[in-house]
C-alpha positions in Angstrom: 91.7 101.8 98.7 88.0 100.9 98.9 86.7 98.6 96.1 84.1 101.2 95.1 86.8 103.8 94.4 88.9 101.2 92.5 85.9 100.5 90.3 85.3 104.2 89.7 88.8 104.8 88.5 88.8 101.8 86.2 85.5 103.0 84.7 87.0 106.5 84.2 90.0 104.9 82.4 87.7 102.8 80.2 85.5 105.8 79.2 88.6 107.8 78.3 89.7 105.0 75.9 86.3 104.0 74.5 87.0 105.6 71.2 89.9 103.2 70.7 92.3 106.1 70.3 94.9 107.6 72.7 93.8 111.2 72.3 95.3 114.1 74.3 92.2 114.2 76.5 92.4 110.4 77.1 96.1 110.7 78.0 95.3 113.5 80.5 92.5 111.5 82.1 94.8 108.4 82.4 97.6 110.4 84.0 95.1 111.8 86.5 93.9 108.2 87.3 97.5 107.1 87.9 98.4 110.1 90.0 98.2 109.5 93.8 96.5 112.9 94.4 93.6 111.7 92.4 92.4 109.7 95.5 94.5 111.3 98.3 97.0 108.5 98.7 100.7 108.4 98.5 100.7 105.6 95.8 98.2 104.4 93.2 96.4 101.2 93.6 98.0 98.3 91.8 94.7 97.1 90.4 94.1 100.5 88.8 97.7 100.7 87.4 97.4 97.3 85.8 93.9 98.1 84.4 95.3 101.1 82.6 98.5 99.3 81.4 96.6 96.2 80.2 93.9 98.1 78.3 94.3 97.0 74.6 94.8 100.6 73.5 97.6 101.3 76.0 99.1 97.8 75.9 99.6 97.8 72.1 101.5 101.1 72.2 103.5 100.0 75.3 104.6 96.8 73.5 105.7 98.8 70.5 107.3 101.4 72.7 105.2 104.1 71.2 103.6 105.5 74.3 103.4 109.3 74.6 106.2 110.5 76.9 104.0 112.0 79.7 101.8 108.9 79.9 104.9 106.6 79.8 106.4 108.6 82.7 103.2 108.4 84.7 103.1 104.6 84.2 106.7 104.1 85.1 106.2 106.2 88.3 103.0 104.3 89.1 104.7 100.8 88.7 107.7 102.0 90.7 105.3 102.9 93.5 103.3 99.7 93.6 105.9 97.1 93.0 107.4 97.5 96.5 103.9 96.9 97.9 104.0 93.6 96.2 107.5 92.9 97.7 109.3 92.9 94.4 111.0 95.0 91.7 111.1 95.1 87.9 113.6 96.2 85.4 113.7 96.8 81.6 111.0 98.0 79.2 107.7 99.2 80.6 106.0 96.1 79.2 108.2 94.0 81.5 106.9 96.0 84.5 103.3 95.2 83.6 104.0 91.5 83.0 106.0 91.1 86.1 103.5 93.0 88.2 100.6 90.9 86.9 102.4 87.7 87.7 103.4 88.8 91.2 99.9 90.2 91.9 98.2 87.0 90.9 100.5 84.8 92.9 100.2 86.9 96.0 96.5 87.2 95.6 96.0 83.5 95.5 98.1 83.1 98.7 96.0 85.8 100.4 92.7 84.2 99.2 93.7 80.8 100.6 94.3 82.3 104.0 91.3 84.6 104.0 89.0 81.7 103.0 90.1 79.6 106.0 90.2 82.4 108.6 86.4 82.8 109.1 86.0 79.2 110.2 88.8 79.1 112.7 88.8 79.9 116.4 91.1 82.7 117.7 94.2 80.6 118.5 94.0 78.6 115.2 93.5 81.9 113.2 96.6 83.5 114.8 98.7 80.4 114.1 97.6 80.5 110.4 98.4 84.2 110.2 101.8 83.6 111.8 102.6 81.0 109.1 101.4 83.4 106.4 103.5 86.3 107.8 106.6 83.9 107.9 106.4 83.8 104.1 107.1 87.5 104.0 103.9 88.2 102.0 103.2 91.3 99.9 102.5 94.3 102.1 99.5 95.1 99.8 97.7 91.9 100.9 98.8 92.1 104.5 97.1 95.5 104.6 93.9 93.9 103.2 94.0 91.2 105.9 94.6 93.8 108.5 91.5 95.7 107.4 89.4 92.6 107.8 91.0 91.0 110.8 92.8 93.8 112.6 93.1 92.2 116.1 94.1 88.8 114.8 96.8 90.1 112.4 98.1 92.4 115.2 98.5 89.4 117.6 100.1 87.3 114.9 102.6 90.0 114.2 103.3 90.5 117.9 104.0 86.8 118.3 106.1 86.7 115.2 108.2 89.6 116.4 109.0 87.8 119.7 111.6 85.6 118.0 113.2 88.4 115.9 116.8 89.3 116.6 117.5 92.9 115.7 121.3 92.4 116.0 121.5 91.6 112.3 120.6 95.2 111.4 123.7 96.7 113.2 126.3 94.0 112.6 127.9 96.3 110.0 129.1 99.2 112.2 130.5 100.9 109.1 127.0 101.2 107.6 125.6 102.8 110.8 128.5 105.3 110.7 128.0 106.0 107.0 124.3 106.7 107.5 125.1 109.1 110.3 128.0 110.8 108.5 126.7 111.3 104.9 129.4 113.9 104.1 132.1 111.2 104.2 130.0 108.2 103.3 131.1 106.0 100.3 128.0 105.6 98.1 129.0 102.2 96.7 129.7 100.9 100.2 126.3 102.1 101.5 124.5 100.7 98.5 126.2 97.3 98.8 125.5 97.0 102.5 121.9 97.9 102.1 121.5 95.5 99.2 122.9 92.7 101.4 120.6 93.5 104.3 117.6 93.8 102.0 118.2 90.2 100.8 119.2 88.8 104.2 117.0 85.9 105.2 116.7 87.3 108.8 115.6 90.7 107.6 111.9 90.7 106.9 108.9 93.0 107.2 108.5 91.8 110.8 112.1 92.6 111.5 111.6 96.2 110.3 108.4 96.5 112.2 110.0 95.4 115.5 113.0 97.7 114.9 110.7 100.7 114.7 108.7 99.6 117.8 111.4 98.2 120.1 114.8 99.0 118.6 117.3 101.6 119.7 118.5 104.5 117.6 120.8 102.5 115.5 118.2 99.8 114.7 115.7 102.4 113.7 118.1 104.3 111.5 119.1 101.1 109.6 115.5 99.9 109.4 114.5 103.3 107.9 117.4 103.1 105.4 116.4 99.6 104.3 112.8 100.6 103.9 113.8 103.6 101.8 116.3 101.5 99.7 113.6 99.0 99.0 111.0 101.7 98.3 108.8 100.3 101.1 106.3 103.2 101.2 104.2 101.3 103.7 107.0 102.2 106.3 106.8 105.9 105.6 104.5 106.6 108.6 107.0 104.8 110.9 109.8 107.0 109.6 107.8 110.2 109.8 106.9 109.4 113.4 110.6 109.4 114.2 111.0 112.9 112.8 108.0 114.3 114.6 109.1 112.8 117.9 112.5 114.5 117.6 114.4 111.3 117.3 118.2 111.8 117.7 118.4 111.1 113.9 115.5 113.3 113.0 117.4 115.1 110.2 118.4 111.8 108.6 114.8 110.4 109.1 113.3 113.5 107.5 115.5 113.0 104.4 114.6 109.3 104.2 110.9 110.1 104.5 111.2 112.8 101.8 113.0 110.4 99.4 110.6 107.5 100.1 107.2 109.2 100.2 107.5 112.9 99.3 103.8 113.6 99.1 103.1 112.1 102.5 106.2 113.7 104.0 105.1 117.1 102.7 101.6 116.7 104.1 102.8 115.5 107.5 105.5 118.1 107.9 103.3 120.9 106.8 100.6 119.9 109.3 103.1 119.5 112.0 104.6 122.9 111.5 101.2 124.5 111.3 100.2 123.0 114.6 103.5 124.0 116.2 103.0 127.6 115.0 99.5 127.9 116.5 100.1 126.1 119.8 100.6 128.0 123.0 104.2 127.3 124.1 103.1 127.5 127.7 101.1 124.4 127.3 102.9 121.1 128.2 102.4 119.4 124.8 103.8 122.5 123.1 106.7 123.1 125.3 109.9 124.0 123.3 112.4 121.2 123.9 115.5 120.1 122.1 113.6 117.3 120.5 110.8 119.5 119.3 113.3 122.1 117.9 115.1 119.2 116.1 111.9 118.0 114.5 110.9 121.5 113.4 114.3 122.3 111.9 114.6 118.9 110.2 111.1 119.3 108.6 111.8 122.8 107.5 115.1 121.8 105.8 113.5 119.0 103.8 110.2 120.6 102.8 111.7 122.8 100.0 113.2 119.6 98.4 109.8 117.9 98.2 107.8 120.6 96.5 106.9 122.9 99.4 107.0 126.7 98.8 108.5 127.2 102.3 112.2 128.2 102.3 114.6 126.2 104.4 114.9 127.8 107.9 118.2 129.3 109.1 119.2 128.0 112.5 120.2 131.6 113.4 116.5 132.3 113.4 115.9 129.6 115.9 117.9 130.5 119.0 116.9 127.3 120.7 118.6 125.4 117.8 121.9 127.1 118.6 121.5 126.5 122.3 120.9 122.8 121.8 123.7 122.4 119.2 121.4 121.7 116.3 122.9 124.3 114.0 124.5 121.4 111.9 121.0 120.1 110.9 120.9 122.0 107.5 124.3 120.7 106.5 123.4 117.2 107.5 120.1 117.3 105.5 122.0 118.6 102.4 124.6 115.8 102.6 122.1 113.1 103.3 119.8 114.3 100.5 122.7 114.2 98.1 123.8 110.7 99.4 120.4 109.2 98.9 120.0 110.8 95.5 123.0 108.7 94.5 122.2 105.5 96.5 118.7 105.1 95.1 
C-alpha cells in the first residue's frame, strides 16, 4: 500500500476516536479502516492495524478485554491476515496479538532498513549478493515486497540465484501427504496437519523453496507448495495458486479450494473475472478454444465461488458436456471433500 494511503487511513482512525470514546460511529469507522475492501486489497496494512490497536482508546479496552464484539472480531481477522506477512503467528488474547506484531514488525523493519540503506551505494553484483544474504534469512514477505517495489530487477536476480541451489525433493518426500491432498475424502486430518506443520518448520522449506516450486516444480511440488502456503496463511502466494487454477492445472479443483480458503476475496474476484471473460470470448478464437484444461478451470472456479460469497450457484457437470467427455464430472465431489478437509486442517 502507498504511504499516502496508509497516512489517510491512520488519520481517519484518529478522527473517529478524537472524542476519547468508542462510540458506535467510531466503531463503524474503525471496522471499515480494518476491512480489506476499504482499499481494494486482500489484507489490511500492518501499519494501519497496529495504529488502530495501539490507539489509547482501543488499547485500554483491549487490555481489559472489553472491546465491542464486532470491533474485536475485525481486529482478530486483521491481525490473522497480517501476521503471516511478517512470517509469524500469535496466539492467546488479542492484546498478545498486538504486542507480538509490534515486536516482529520492529525487528523486521530494522533488518530491512539496514539492507535498504546499503543498496543505493552498491554496484549491481554487490547489491545482488547483499540481497541474496538477506533472502537467506527468510525475511518477512511484507518487507521483501517493499524492497521489490524499489529494486525490482535486483531482487528478482537475487531470488533467481537463491533458487538455483534449492532442492524441491523435500516437498514430496512424504508420499502419504501428496496422496492425502489428492484424495481428501479418505485423508486423515491429523496426519495432514502434522505433515504440513513439519514441512512448514523444515529448515529447507523457505519462501524461496515455495517460489521455485510454483515456477519450476512438477504437479506434486506445486500441490504441496500450495498446501504449505495455505496452512501458513501466506496470502502473498495466493496469486501463484490462482494461476494454477486458471491454467487448468491437473489439480485445479484442489488449487481452487486452497485459494478460496487462503484469500477468499482475491479468489472471488479472480474467478468472477475469469468466468466473465470466458463467457464473452468467441470459442472459435485460439485463446478461447474449449479444452480439457479450460473446462477444468471453469468447473473448479464455479464449484468454489458459492463457498466464498459469490451469488453464483455451483455448476452441474451435466450442464457442461465437455466436462463429462473429459472425465471431469468428479470435480464437484472433490471440491466438497477438499473444502471440508481444509476447514478442519486450518
